[in-house]
C-alpha positions as CSV (number, residue, x, y, z in Angstrom):
1,M,93.1,-111.7,173.5
2,K,93.3,-114.2,176.4
3,R,91.1,-113.8,179.0
4,S,91.0,-114.6,182.5
5,F,88.0,-116.7,183.3
6,R,87.6,-115.5,187.1
7,I,87.7,-111.7,185.9
8,A,85.3,-112.4,182.8
9,A,83.0,-113.9,185.2
10,I,83.3,-110.8,187.5
11,I,83.1,-108.3,184.6
12,T,80.0,-110.3,183.1
13,L,78.3,-109.9,186.3
14,L,79.1,-106.2,187.2
15,S,78.1,-105.7,183.4
16,A,74.6,-106.8,184.4
17,G,74.2,-105.1,187.3
18,L,74.1,-108.0,189.7
19,F,77.3,-107.0,191.8
20,S,76.8,-103.5,193.0
21,C,73.3,-102.1,191.3
22,K,70.7,-104.7,192.6
23,K,72.7,-104.5,196.1
24,Y,72.9,-100.7,196.5
25,L,71.4,-98.9,193.7
26,D,67.5,-98.2,194.4
27,V,66.8,-98.5,190.9
28,K,63.5,-100.3,189.3
29,P,63.0,-103.0,187.8
30,E,65.3,-104.6,190.5
31,D,67.8,-106.9,188.0
32,Q,68.1,-104.0,185.6
33,F,68.7,-100.5,185.2
34,V,69.8,-97.8,182.8
35,E,73.0,-96.9,183.0
36,S,72.3,-93.2,182.1
37,A,69.9,-92.7,184.6
38,V,71.8,-94.2,187.6
39,Y,74.6,-91.5,186.8
40,S,72.3,-88.8,186.2
41,T,72.4,-87.7,189.5
42,E,75.0,-87.1,192.0
43,Q,73.2,-90.0,194.4
44,G,73.8,-92.6,192.1
45,F,77.5,-91.9,192.0
46,I,77.5,-91.7,195.9
47,N,75.3,-94.8,196.2
48,H,77.9,-97.2,193.7
49,L,80.8,-95.7,196.0
50,N,79.0,-96.8,199.3
51,G,78.3,-99.8,197.7
52,L,82.3,-100.7,197.3
53,Y,82.5,-100.0,201.1
54,Q,79.8,-102.5,201.8
55,D,81.6,-104.8,200.0
56,L,84.7,-104.2,201.4
57,G,83.4,-105.0,205.3
58,S,81.9,-108.5,203.7
59,A,83.0,-111.5,205.6
60,S,84.7,-112.8,202.2
61,L,86.9,-109.8,202.8
62,Y,87.8,-107.3,205.5
63,G,84.7,-108.5,207.6
64,G,86.2,-112.0,208.3
65,N,89.0,-113.5,205.8
66,L,91.5,-110.5,206.3
67,T,91.2,-109.4,209.3
68,L,89.8,-111.8,212.6
69,T,89.6,-115.2,211.0
70,F,91.7,-116.3,207.9
71,I,95.0,-114.1,207.8
72,S,94.7,-114.1,211.9
73,V,94.9,-118.0,211.6
74,L,97.8,-118.0,209.5
75,G,99.6,-115.8,211.8
76,Q,99.3,-118.3,214.6
77,E,97.2,-115.8,216.8
78,Y,94.6,-118.9,218.0
79,N,95.3,-122.3,219.4
80,V,94.1,-124.2,216.5
81,S,97.3,-125.7,214.9
82,G,98.0,-128.3,217.5
83,T,94.1,-129.5,217.3
84,S,93.5,-131.7,214.2
85,G,89.9,-131.7,214.5
86,H,89.3,-127.9,214.5
87,D,87.7,-126.4,211.8
88,W,90.6,-124.0,211.1
89,Y,93.4,-126.6,211.5
90,Q,94.5,-127.2,208.2
91,H,94.7,-123.3,207.3
92,A,97.0,-122.8,210.5
93,N,99.2,-125.5,209.4
94,Y,99.4,-124.0,205.8
95,T,97.6,-126.8,204.2
96,Y,96.7,-124.5,201.2
97,T,95.8,-127.2,198.6
98,N,93.1,-128.7,201.2
99,S,89.2,-128.6,200.4
100,L,88.8,-126.9,203.7
101,T,91.2,-124.2,202.7
102,E,90.6,-123.4,199.0
103,P,87.0,-121.6,199.8
104,A,88.6,-118.9,201.8
105,I,91.5,-118.7,199.3
106,D,88.8,-118.3,196.5
107,A,86.9,-115.9,198.1
108,V,89.4,-113.3,199.1
109,W,90.6,-113.5,195.4
110,T,87.0,-113.3,194.0
111,N,85.6,-110.5,196.2
112,G,88.9,-108.6,196.2
113,Y,88.8,-108.7,192.5
114,K,84.9,-107.8,192.6
115,V,85.8,-104.5,194.3
116,I,88.7,-103.5,192.1
117,M,86.8,-104.1,189.2
118,S,83.6,-101.9,190.7
119,S,86.0,-99.3,191.6
120,N,87.0,-99.0,187.9
121,N,83.2,-99.0,186.6
122,L,83.0,-96.0,188.8
123,L,85.9,-94.1,187.8
124,E,84.8,-94.9,183.9
125,N,81.7,-93.7,184.6
126,M,82.9,-90.3,186.4
127,D,84.4,-89.8,183.1
128,K,82.0,-91.0,180.8
129,Y,79.3,-88.4,182.7
130,P,81.4,-85.3,183.6
131,G,79.5,-82.6,185.2
132,V,76.6,-84.2,187.4
133,L,79.0,-84.3,190.3
134,R,80.1,-80.9,192.1
135,P,83.6,-80.2,191.6
136,G,84.4,-81.0,195.3
137,R,82.5,-84.1,195.6
138,D,84.0,-85.5,192.2
139,S,87.5,-85.2,194.0
140,I,86.4,-87.1,197.1
141,I,84.7,-89.6,195.5
142,R,87.1,-90.3,192.7
143,G,90.2,-90.0,195.2
144,E,88.2,-92.6,197.5
145,A,87.8,-95.0,194.4
146,Y,91.6,-95.0,193.7
147,A,92.3,-95.5,197.2
148,I,89.9,-98.6,197.5
149,R,91.5,-100.0,194.0
150,A,95.1,-99.6,195.6
151,L,94.1,-100.7,198.9
152,V,93.0,-104.1,197.6
153,H,95.6,-104.7,195.0
154,F,98.1,-104.5,198.0
155,D,96.7,-106.3,200.3
156,L,96.2,-109.5,197.4
157,L,100.0,-109.0,196.8
158,R,100.4,-109.4,200.5
159,L,98.8,-112.6,200.4
160,Y,99.3,-114.2,197.1
161,G,102.6,-112.5,196.2
162,P,106.1,-113.3,197.0
163,V,108.1,-112.6,200.2
164,Y,109.2,-109.5,198.8
165,L,112.1,-108.5,201.3
166,T,114.0,-111.8,199.7
167,D,112.4,-111.9,196.4
168,S,110.8,-108.6,195.1
169,T,110.8,-109.4,191.1
170,S,108.7,-112.8,190.9
171,K,105.1,-112.4,189.7
172,S,102.2,-111.5,192.0
173,V,99.0,-110.7,191.0
174,P,97.3,-108.6,188.1
175,Y,96.7,-104.8,188.2
176,V,93.4,-103.9,186.8
177,T,92.9,-100.7,185.9
178,H,89.9,-101.0,183.5
179,A,86.3,-102.8,183.5
180,D,86.7,-105.4,181.0
181,I,87.4,-109.1,180.5
182,N,90.9,-108.9,178.9
183,V,93.3,-110.8,181.0
184,R,96.1,-108.8,182.7
185,P,99.4,-110.7,183.3
186,L,100.8,-111.2,186.8
187,L,103.0,-108.4,187.3
188,P,106.5,-108.6,189.2
189,A,105.9,-107.5,193.1
190,N,108.0,-104.5,192.7
191,N,106.1,-103.4,189.3
192,L,102.6,-103.9,191.3
193,I,103.6,-101.8,194.4
194,D,104.8,-99.2,192.0
195,S,101.0,-99.2,190.5
196,V,99.6,-99.2,193.9
197,L,101.6,-96.0,194.9
198,A,100.6,-94.1,191.5
199,D,97.2,-94.5,192.5
200,L,97.7,-93.4,195.8
201,D,99.3,-90.4,194.3
202,R,96.4,-89.6,192.5
203,A,94.0,-90.5,195.4
204,E,95.9,-87.8,197.8
205,S,96.1,-85.1,195.2
206,C,92.0,-85.7,194.7
207,L,91.7,-85.3,198.4
208,R,94.1,-82.5,199.1
209,N,90.9,-80.5,200.1
210,D,89.4,-83.4,202.5
211,P,87.8,-81.6,205.2
212,V,89.0,-84.2,207.6
213,I,92.4,-82.3,207.0
214,S,90.9,-79.4,208.8
215,A,88.0,-80.6,211.0
216,G,89.0,-83.9,211.6
217,P,86.9,-87.2,211.1
218,R,83.4,-85.7,212.9
219,R,82.2,-88.6,214.7
220,I,78.5,-87.9,215.1
221,P,76.7,-90.7,217.1
222,G,73.3,-91.0,217.1
223,Q,72.4,-89.5,213.7
224,Q,70.5,-90.9,211.4
225,Q,71.6,-89.1,208.1
226,V,75.3,-88.9,207.8
227,D,76.9,-86.9,205.1
228,F,80.0,-88.9,204.5
229,F,82.2,-85.7,202.8
230,L,81.9,-84.1,206.2
231,Q,81.1,-86.3,208.6
232,Q,82.4,-89.6,209.6
233,R,85.5,-89.4,207.6
234,N,87.0,-92.3,209.5
235,G,85.0,-94.8,208.1
236,R,86.3,-93.9,204.4
237,L,89.6,-93.7,202.7
238,N,90.3,-90.1,203.9
239,Y,93.3,-88.3,203.3
240,F,95.4,-89.4,206.5
241,A,94.3,-92.7,205.6
242,V,95.7,-92.4,202.1
243,K,99.0,-91.4,203.5
244,A,98.9,-93.9,206.3
245,L,98.3,-96.6,203.6
246,K,101.3,-94.9,201.6
247,A,103.7,-95.2,204.9
248,R,102.6,-99.0,205.3
249,I,103.5,-99.6,201.7
250,Q,106.9,-97.8,201.5
251,L,108.2,-99.6,204.8
252,Y,106.8,-103.1,202.9
253,R,109.1,-102.2,200.0
254,V,111.9,-101.4,202.4
255,N,111.9,-97.6,201.3
256,K,112.4,-96.2,205.2
257,P,113.1,-92.7,204.2
258,A,109.7,-92.5,202.5
259,A,108.1,-94.7,205.1
260,L,109.3,-92.1,207.6
261,A,108.2,-89.1,205.9
262,E,104.5,-90.3,205.2
263,A,104.4,-91.6,208.9
264,K,105.5,-88.3,210.3
265,A,103.1,-86.6,207.9
266,V,100.0,-88.5,209.8
267,I,101.3,-88.0,213.3
268,E,101.6,-84.2,212.9
269,G,98.7,-83.7,210.8
270,A,96.1,-86.2,212.0
271,G,97.3,-86.5,215.9
272,K,95.0,-83.8,217.0
273,W,91.9,-85.6,215.1
274,F,92.6,-89.2,216.3
275,P,93.2,-88.6,219.8
276,W,94.5,-91.7,222.1
277,T,92.4,-93.7,223.8
278,N,92.3,-94.0,227.8
279,L,91.5,-96.7,230.0
280,K,88.2,-95.4,231.1
281,L,87.1,-95.8,227.3
282,V,88.3,-99.1,227.3
283,T,87.1,-100.5,230.1
284,G,83.8,-98.5,231.4
285,N,82.7,-95.9,229.0
286,G,79.3,-95.7,230.7
287,G,78.9,-99.4,229.8
288,F,80.1,-99.4,226.5
289,P,83.6,-100.6,226.6
290,D,85.7,-99.5,223.4
291,R,87.7,-102.2,223.2
292,T,89.3,-101.5,219.5
293,F,90.3,-97.9,220.4
294,S,88.0,-96.2,217.9
295,T,89.1,-92.9,218.4
296,E,92.4,-93.9,217.0
297,H,91.1,-95.5,213.7
298,L,92.5,-93.5,210.7
299,F,90.0,-95.9,208.8
300,D,87.7,-98.5,209.9
301,I,85.2,-100.4,207.8
302,Y,81.6,-101.1,208.4
303,C,81.1,-104.9,208.8
304,P,77.4,-105.7,208.8
305,R,77.8,-109.5,209.7
306,L,80.5,-108.9,212.0
307,Y,78.9,-110.3,215.1
308,V,77.3,-113.1,213.2
309,T,81.2,-114.0,212.5
310,Y,82.1,-113.3,216.0
311,T,79.5,-115.7,217.5
312,G,80.1,-118.1,214.8
313,S,84.4,-118.0,215.8
314,F,84.7,-116.4,218.9
315,S,81.9,-116.8,221.5
316,P,82.2,-118.5,224.7
317,S,79.2,-120.6,223.5
318,T,81.0,-121.9,220.4
319,T,81.9,-125.4,220.4
320,D,85.8,-126.1,221.0
321,A,86.1,-127.3,217.4
322,K,85.2,-124.0,215.9
323,I,86.4,-121.5,218.8
324,L,89.2,-119.0,218.0
325,A,90.9,-118.4,221.0
326,A,94.5,-118.0,221.9
327,H,96.6,-120.8,224.1
328,P,96.8,-119.5,227.5
329,T,100.4,-119.9,227.6
330,R,100.9,-118.2,224.6
331,L,98.4,-115.4,225.6
332,T,100.5,-114.6,228.6
333,T,103.8,-114.8,226.9
334,T,102.4,-112.4,224.2
335,Y,101.5,-109.7,226.8
336,E,104.4,-110.6,228.9
337,S,102.0,-111.1,232.0
338,L,101.3,-107.2,232.1
339,E,97.7,-107.3,233.1
340,G,97.4,-103.0,233.0
341,D,98.0,-103.2,229.3
342,Y,94.8,-101.7,227.9
343,R,94.8,-104.7,225.1
344,Y,95.0,-107.3,227.5
345,N,92.3,-108.0,230.2
346,P,89.5,-105.7,228.3
347,S,90.0,-108.0,225.4
348,W,90.6,-111.5,226.7
349,I,88.3,-112.6,229.3
350,I,87.4,-115.8,231.0
351,P,83.7,-116.3,230.5
352,T,81.4,-116.2,233.8
353,G,79.3,-118.7,232.5
354,G,79.2,-121.6,230.2
355,N,82.1,-124.5,230.2
356,K,85.3,-122.4,228.9
357,T,87.6,-122.1,231.8
358,F,90.0,-120.0,229.5
359,R,90.3,-116.5,228.3
360,C,88.1,-116.1,225.4
361,F,88.3,-113.2,222.5
362,F,86.0,-110.2,223.1
363,K,87.9,-107.3,221.2
364,F,85.0,-107.8,218.6
365,A,82.0,-109.0,221.1
366,D,78.9,-106.7,220.3
367,L,77.9,-104.5,223.2
368,D,75.1,-105.7,225.8
369,N,73.2,-102.4,224.6
370,K,72.1,-103.1,221.2
371,D,70.5,-99.8,220.9
372,S,73.8,-98.2,221.7
373,S,74.7,-95.3,219.2
374,E,78.2,-95.5,220.0
375,L,80.4,-95.2,216.6
376,F,82.6,-98.3,217.2
377,R,79.5,-101.0,216.5
378,Y,80.4,-102.9,213.4
379,R,83.6,-101.3,212.9
380,M,86.8,-103.2,211.7
381,P,90.0,-101.2,212.4
382,L,92.3,-101.5,209.0
383,L,94.4,-98.0,209.8
384,R,95.3,-97.0,213.0
385,I,97.4,-93.8,214.2
386,S,99.8,-96.5,216.3
387,E,101.0,-98.2,213.3
388,M,102.4,-94.7,212.1
389,Y,104.6,-94.4,215.5
390,Y,105.6,-98.1,214.8
391,I,106.6,-97.3,211.1
392,A,108.2,-94.3,212.4
393,A,110.1,-96.2,215.1
394,E,111.3,-98.9,212.7
395,S,112.2,-96.3,210.1
396,E,114.0,-93.8,212.5
397,T,117.7,-93.9,212.2
398,D,118.1,-92.0,215.4
399,P,117.8,-94.7,217.9
400,T,116.8,-92.2,220.9
401,A,113.8,-91.0,218.4
402,A,112.9,-94.3,217.3
403,L,112.4,-95.3,221.1
404,A,110.5,-92.5,221.6
405,Y,108.0,-93.5,219.0
406,L,107.6,-96.5,220.3
407,N,107.3,-95.2,224.2
408,T,104.4,-92.9,222.9
409,V,102.3,-96.0,222.1
410,R,103.2,-97.9,225.1
411,Y,102.3,-95.0,227.5
412,N,99.1,-95.0,225.8
413,R,98.6,-98.5,226.3
414,G,99.3,-98.3,230.3
415,L,102.7,-99.4,229.9
416,A,106.1,-98.2,231.2
417,D,108.9,-96.8,229.0
418,L,111.3,-99.3,227.7
419,P,115.1,-98.5,228.6
420,S,117.5,-97.1,226.3
421,T,119.1,-100.3,225.9
422,A,115.8,-101.8,224.6
423,A,116.2,-103.9,220.7
424,I,114.0,-101.9,218.9
425,E,113.4,-104.8,216.3
426,T,112.3,-106.9,219.2
427,E,110.1,-104.9,221.0
428,L,108.3,-103.6,217.7
429,R,107.7,-107.7,216.9
430,K,106.1,-107.6,220.4
431,E,104.4,-104.7,219.7
432,Y,102.5,-105.9,216.4
433,Q,101.5,-109.1,218.5
434,K,99.8,-107.1,221.1
435,E,98.3,-104.4,219.1
436,F,96.8,-106.1,216.4
437,Y,95.3,-109.1,217.5
438,G,92.6,-110.3,215.1
439,E,92.9,-107.4,212.8
440,G,95.3,-109.6,210.2
441,Q,98.4,-107.6,210.2
442,V,100.7,-110.1,212.2
443,F,100.8,-112.6,209.4
444,F,101.8,-110.0,206.8
445,Y,104.4,-108.4,209.7
446,Y,105.8,-111.8,209.7
447,K,106.0,-111.9,205.8
448,R,107.3,-108.6,205.5
449,K,110.1,-109.4,207.8
450,A,110.6,-112.8,206.1
451,Q,110.8,-114.4,209.7
452,A,112.0,-117.5,209.5
453,T,110.4,-118.9,212.3
454,V,106.7,-117.8,214.2
455,P,105.6,-119.2,217.6
456,R,103.2,-122.1,216.6
457,G,99.5,-121.1,217.8
458,G,98.3,-124.5,219.4
459,A,101.0,-125.0,221.6
460,T,102.8,-124.1,224.9
461,S,106.0,-123.6,222.8
462,G,108.0,-124.5,219.8
463,N,107.6,-122.5,216.5
464,F,106.7,-123.0,212.9
465,T,109.5,-122.8,210.2
466,M,108.4,-120.6,207.9
467,S,109.3,-120.3,203.7
468,A,107.9,-119.3,200.8
469,K,105.5,-122.3,200.8
470,T,104.0,-121.0,204.0
471,Y,104.3,-117.4,203.4
472,V,102.9,-117.2,199.7
473,V,99.4,-118.2,199.4
474,P,98.8,-119.8,196.0
475,L,96.6,-118.7,193.6
476,P,92.9,-120.1,193.5
477,K,92.7,-123.2,191.3
478,S,89.9,-121.4,189.2
479,E,92.7,-119.0,188.3
480,S,95.7,-121.0,187.9
481,D,94.7,-123.6,186.2
482,Y,93.1,-121.2,183.7
483,R,96.5,-119.5,183.1
């Protein structure tokens, strides 16, 4: 049987214990372990699951490439495309077959399938060693593993797959559900989404008794030992996060009734547990400004090297050839000169020292007090309650109800209500650009909508003409050449 070189390499390392076990399973000797010993206790399964989240938070995935760097550069969020000497210039100009862009393309693919393979390995060992986990914990671990597998597959589709709105049946990426080295075919995009949603249905069923439903995420700052089955469920793919992801995917596949149903279920069920931020939390908060609005995170990921990435690409001390910052004119246009928007001044600041005279991006800057016990340090939001309101606004057939959803978010960002004459689609595009700066969702929004042009990030005016050639990132050479 034909085998994929890249996926075969991943499985070889996974089987040897080099991907997961050396990193986060405390077994001696370091490079070897007896599988039955690892999975003979509940903690072995917990450690494996924790390792999946650690890998998701790496700079190769949601700690960098799939959020604040590579994908946001593709979304023209920074002043890069017009500066030929910039480190990210080729990425911003969609020059995918270039020695500077290929490493990011390869890293997302390789590390994405690494997480998928490890999730498969976890699920298979849960079946292989039944009875080790208590039933309630078995369900939660299994549900989170299914959800992780679905999340990564979907984002690989969004990056490497076709523009779904205009071409839903072209080949996209493989859907891998077993930890073996046999190659999987590149599935048509619509079939892959079927598989993603099937996994999320399994996850939702497993998480039907998730404590987050009745008690919320239970954020507990400063606690050294955290029981992730009961506490800080916003840091895991919990029940509400799974429902939110389903809403995002149903909208992607243009099933607006299903998207609306899922979004409303989250709004109604999770609203009291994930409260809106306020100006005091964003700007003051006792010296710990919460610029990512952490109380609203349905799911965020811990990124241990977040501030290393920030320093290298966003800090005011970064050289002009490396810094990722918005063009001043573009930034003013995006926020419509509305200084009172919670997302504007707190995150975009002209430094008091150094040689930068323009606003730099402070949204993911570390707190001055490194000993702070605030829960939003090192956290990257992946699903927000605000997105559910946007999805509801876009999916709702009643214009009055749609506008109400949109105005709810605006009110909680310090902005006035839009008039009844507002164009919902236009205002939603503006909201995505404001709300998800540096979070990787803007490029995916443009691609989902098949926008013919997007604002050029490195110029005061003008647009990029977009097409399949710019929206569809090619498979890495190590994969495409082998196939």
